[in-house]
N, C-alpha and C positions, 0 to 999 in steps of 0.2 A: 837542402844540401844532402840529406840522407839518400836521395835518389840520384844525385849528381856527383858533386866533388868528393863526397865521402866514399864513393865506390872506386875512385881512382887508386890504382895499386901503389903509387908513390905516397899518397896520403895515408892509406892503410898501413904502410910500412912505418911512417912517422908516428901514427897513433900508438904503436907499440911502446913508445916512450912515455905515454901519458896515462892518467887515470881519468876516465870519463865520469863526470857528475852532471846529472840533469836536474833542473828545477823547472817544474811546469807551472806557469802562471795561469794557464787555462785548465787547471785540474778540475775534475768532475766535482770534487768536494770544494765548494766555494770558500770555506774557511781556509783550506790549504792554499788554494789559488790566491786568495787575498793576502795571506801571510807571505807567500812567495813573491808576489808583486812588491810588497813593502820591503822585503829584504833586498830585492834587486834595485829598487829605487834608492834605498839608503846607501847601498854599496856602489852602484854604477850610474846613478842619476838617470835611469831610463827604465821603462817597463816594456820596451820593444821586444818583439819576438820575430824571428829567432834572434838570440843574442849569444855571442860566443866570447869566452874569456880564457886566455892562457895564462896560468900563474905558476909560481914556484910551488913546491910540495906543501908549504904552509898555507898557501892561499893569500899571503900578504903581499908579495911582489907580483904586480901585474905586468906581463911582458907584452900583451896585445889584447885588444878587445874590439869587437865590431858587431853591428847588427845588420839584419836583412840577409839577402842572398849574396854570398861571397863567391867569387869565381875560384875555380880550381887552382890556378897559378898563384893568386893572391893568398889563398888559404895555405897552400903548400909553403910559400915563402914565410908566412907567419909561423907555422909549425917549426920550420927549420931555424928560425931566429931564436927559439928558446933553447938555452944551453942544457 
């Protein structure tokens, strides 16, 4: 998505309302990668990559989540659905 949907100007504009947090399950340090996989599995019941989650500022309320390659229009719609 970094080379596709993320480059769309409309998505870039919506990104201005969010704080990006990345968690790498394939981290070069296997301890970190394993810990991140465990956190993702506990919270979202998947270790799929890529995996996108849109939450409230506390991270408690999940507005949208999906894994895999997400089309530009679908992702834009998800971003706009978050108040």
